[in-house]
C-alpha positions in Angstrom: 6.1 -0.2 20.6 8.0 -3.5 20.3 11.6 -4.3 19.9 12.1 -7.1 17.3 14.9 -9.6 16.9 15.8 -9.3 13.3 14.6 -12.9 12.6 11.1 -11.8 13.7 10.7 -9.2 11.0 8.2 -10.1 8.2 7.8 -8.3 4.9 7.6 -4.7 6.1 7.7 -3.4 2.5 7.0 0.2 1.4 9.5 3.0 1.4 11.9 2.1 4.2 14.2 4.6 6.0 17.0 3.0 7.9 19.1 4.6 10.6 19.7 5.3 14.3 17.8 8.6 14.2 18.9 9.7 17.7 17.4 13.1 18.3 15.1 13.0 15.3 16.8 16.4 14.5 16.1 18.7 11.5 18.3 16.6 9.2 16.3 13.4 10.1 13.0 15.3 9.7 13.9 16.4 6.2 14.9 12.8 5.2 11.6 11.5 6.6 9.6 14.2 4.8 11.3 13.3 1.5 10.6 9.6 2.1 7.0 10.3 2.9 6.5 12.0 -0.5 7.5 8.7 -2.2 4.8 6.5 -0.6 4.0 4.6 2.6 7.0 5.3 4.9 8.3 2.7 7.3 11.3 3.4 9.6 13.8 0.8 10.7 15.8 1.8 13.7 17.7 0.1 16.5 17.5 -0.6 20.2 19.8 -0.1 22.0 21.6 2.5 19.9 24.4 0.7 18.1 27.1 2.8 19.6 26.0 1.8 23.1 26.8 -1.8 22.3 29.9 -1.2 20.1 31.5 1.3 22.5 30.1 0.0 25.8 28.6 3.3 26.6 27.0 3.5 30.1 25.7 7.0 30.5 25.2 10.5 29.0 24.7 9.6 25.4 21.1 9.4 24.1 19.1 12.3 22.9 15.9 10.2 22.9 14.6 7.2 24.7 13.0 4.6 22.5 9.5 5.9 23.4 10.5 9.5 22.7 12.1 8.4 19.4 9.0 6.5 18.3 6.7 9.4 19.0 9.0 11.9 17.2 9.4 9.6 14.2 5.7 9.3 13.8 5.2 13.0 14.2 7.8 13.5 11.5 6.0 11.4 8.9 6.7 7.8 9.6 3.6 5.6 9.0 5.2 2.9 11.2 8.4 2.4 13.1 10.1 -0.9 13.7 12.9 -1.3 16.3 15.4 -4.0 15.7 17.3 -5.4 18.8 20.9 -4.4 18.2 23.3 -7.1 19.3 27.0 -8.0 18.9 25.8 -10.8 16.6 24.1 -8.3 14.3 27.1 -6.0 14.5 29.4 -8.8 13.3 27.4 -9.5 10.1 29.3 -8.8 6.9 27.6 -6.0 4.8 26.6 -8.6 2.2 25.1 -11.0 4.7 23.2 -8.1 6.4 21.7 -7.0 3.1 20.7 -10.5 2.0 19.4 -11.8 5.4 17.9 -8.7 7.0 17.0 -6.3 4.2 16.1 -8.7 1.3 14.8 -11.6 3.3 13.0 -9.9 6.2 12.3 -6.2 5.5 11.7 -6.6 1.7 11.4 -2.9 0.9 10.2 -1.4 -2.3 12.8 1.4 -1.9 15.3 2.4 0.7 16.3 5.8 1.9 19.4 6.3 4.2 21.5 9.3 5.2 24.8 10.0 3.4 26.8 8.9 6.5 24.9 5.6 7.0 27.1 2.6 7.8 26.5 -1.0 8.7 28.2 -4.4 8.9 31.2 -5.6 10.9 33.4 -2.6 11.7 31.0 -0.3 10.0 32.6 -1.0 6.7 29.3 -1.0 4.8 28.7 2.5 3.6 25.7 4.2 1.9 27.3 3.9 -1.5 28.0 0.2 -1.0 24.4 -0.4 0.0 23.2 1.5 -3.1 25.5 -0.3 -5.5 24.8 -3.7 -4.1 21.1 -3.3 -4.0 20.9 -2.0 -7.5 22.3 -5.3 -8.8 19.0 -6.8 -7.5 16.8 -3.9 -8.9 16.3 -2.3 -5.5 16.6 1.5 -5.5 18.5 3.1 -2.7 18.2 6.9 -2.1 21.1 8.5 -0.3 19.9 11.6 1.4 22.3 14.5 1.4 23.6 16.3 4.5 21.5 19.0 5.9 23.2 22.2 7.2 22.1 25.1 9.3 24.1 28.1 10.4 26.9 26.8 8.2 27.1 23.6 10.3 26.2 20.0 9.4 23.3 18.9 11.5 24.4 15.8 13.4 23.4 14.1 16.7 27.0 14.3 17.9 27.0 18.1 17.5 23.7 18.4 19.5 25.1 16.2 22.3 28.2 18.4 22.5 26.1 21.6 22.6 23.9 20.2 25.4 26.9 19.1 27.4 28.3 22.6 27.1 25.0 24.1 28.2 24.3 25.7 24.8 20.6 25.1 24.9 19.4 27.6 22.4 22.0 26.4 19.8 20.9 22.8 20.3 17.3 23.9 19.8 18.3 25.4 16.4 19.4 21.9 15.2 16.8 19.8 16.9 13.9 22.0 15.7 12.4 22.0 19.2 13.5 22.5 22.8 15.5 19.6 24.3 13.5 17.5 26.8 13.9 14.6 29.2 11.5 12.6 31.4 11.6 11.2 34.9 9.7 10.3 38.0 9.4 12.6 41.0 11.1 11.1 44.1 11.6 12.4 47.6 14.7 14.5 48.4 16.2 15.9 51.5 13.7 18.7 51.9 16.1 21.7 51.9 14.1 23.5 49.2 11.0 23.5 51.4 13.0 24.9 54.4 14.3 27.9 52.4 11.2 28.7 50.5 11.9 27.0 47.2 10.3 23.6 47.3 11.9 21.4 44.7 11.0 18.1 43.1 13.8 15.6 42.7 13.7 13.9 39.3 14.9 10.4 38.8 15.5 10.5 35.1 14.2 7.7 32.9 17.7 6.4 32.0 21.2 7.5 32.9 22.0 7.0 29.2 20.1 10.2 28.5 22.2 13.4 27.9 21.6 16.1 30.6 22.6 19.7 30.0 25.7 21.1 31.6 25.5 21.7 35.4 23.7 24.9 36.2 20.3 26.6 36.5 17.8 26.8 33.6 14.4 28.1 32.8 12.2 25.1 32.0 8.7 23.9 31.2 7.4 20.9 33.2 4.5 18.8 32.0 2.8 16.8 34.7 -0.6 15.0 34.6 -1.3 16.7 31.2 -0.6 20.3 32.3 2.4 22.5 31.6 4.0 24.8 34.1 7.0 27.2 34.1 9.8 26.0 36.3 13.4 26.5 37.5 15.6 23.5 36.6 18.8 22.7 38.5 21.3 20.1 37.3 24.4 19.6 39.4 26.1 18.2 42.5 25.0 20.7 45.1 28.5 22.0 46.1 27.1 24.3 48.8 26.0 21.1 50.6 29.3 19.3 49.9 27.5 16.6 47.9 29.0 14.6 45.0 26.1 12.8 43.3 24.7 14.6 40.3 21.0 15.4 40.8 18.1 16.9 38.8 15.7 19.2 40.6 12.8 21.3 39.5 11.1 24.1 41.3 7.7 24.6 39.6 6.6 28.3 39.8 3.4 29.0 41.6 2.7 25.4 42.3 1.9 23.6 45.5 0.6 20.1 44.6 2.1 16.9 45.9 3.4 15.1 42.8 5.6 12.4 44.3 5.6 9.3 42.1 4.3 11.2 39.1 6.2 11.0 35.7 7.1 14.4 34.3 8.6 15.7 31.1 11.0 18.6 31.3 11.6 21.0 28.4 14.9 23.0 28.8 14.2 26.5 27.6 17.2 28.7 28.5 20.4 28.6 30.6 20.3 31.1 33.5 23.7 30.6 35.2 26.5 28.2 36.0 26.5 26.1 39.1 28.0 27.9 42.1 29.2 27.1 45.6 27.8 29.4 48.3 29.3 30.1 51.7 25.9 29.6 53.4 22.4 28.2 52.8 21.2 31.8 53.2 23.4 33.0 50.3 22.0 30.1 48.2 18.4 31.2 49.0 19.2 34.8 48.0 20.6 33.6 44.7 17.5 31.5 44.1 15.3 34.6 44.4 17.4 36.3 41.8 17.2 33.2 39.6 13.5 33.1 39.9 13.2 36.7 38.8 15.4 36.0 35.8 13.3 32.9 34.9 10.1 34.9 35.1 11.6 37.5 32.8 12.7 34.8 30.4 9.1 33.4 30.1 7.8 36.9 29.5 10.3 37.2 26.7 9.4 33.8 25.3 5.7 34.7 25.4 6.4 38.0 23.5 8.6 36.2 21.0 11.9 37.9 21.9 
């Protein structure tokens, strides 16, 4: 995938869905499925996410990296995906200038589809209805896709971020339509896990901008070198060891291979417990045995559909 400066775009055409699409959640998926029924579907999205630039966000925000988003958008029906490099210059365009110079002159869509809460232009003053009314003057149809609700809640990326930060993994899954996941590279740690019978792999996540679930222990699935394994996931600051830096560690069940330097993907399946501080390393080890039993039970339930 490539990130384009807006000036580089050349007559993309077709049905064009425009948006940030962070998470590619169930609402996004329904929009894309609708667009796909209309014809060849191209997606225009942005890198970095506009809010990262506009709000100077440094960490704990994204539900997807660009690579993950590209893959999910394609799986959800997009024939092609184009990332526009989002800059302060682009953010400062007036809505009219943006439509004329970017949409009309560069993208040249046959039809446009956007979410009901789509906004653009300086200060976000360009709204979906403005886009529709302006474009219709030039005989370009704009479809405003309605909100999508589940469990009596509007499906939004902001809601999913909040659920993940609260450790509500299964609720987040309901709105994503899949288990939340993140990727990273296995790096060397301090070796405590080996010494107490729970060898762990320290994960250096792909970007600190990615949302991590609330500190604690989780049942997870880890994909490494094309194979999936059940695992125990820990996110936290290791208070028993009096540490401060937040770390991500996985203990892969029934696994003894050396995977240092490997890139892995971690699917977060279920929350097991909150982070705790133990009075000794021995007490921590005892708790990990209990956690492992609970995680093994969890995967038996998942396998049996309960």
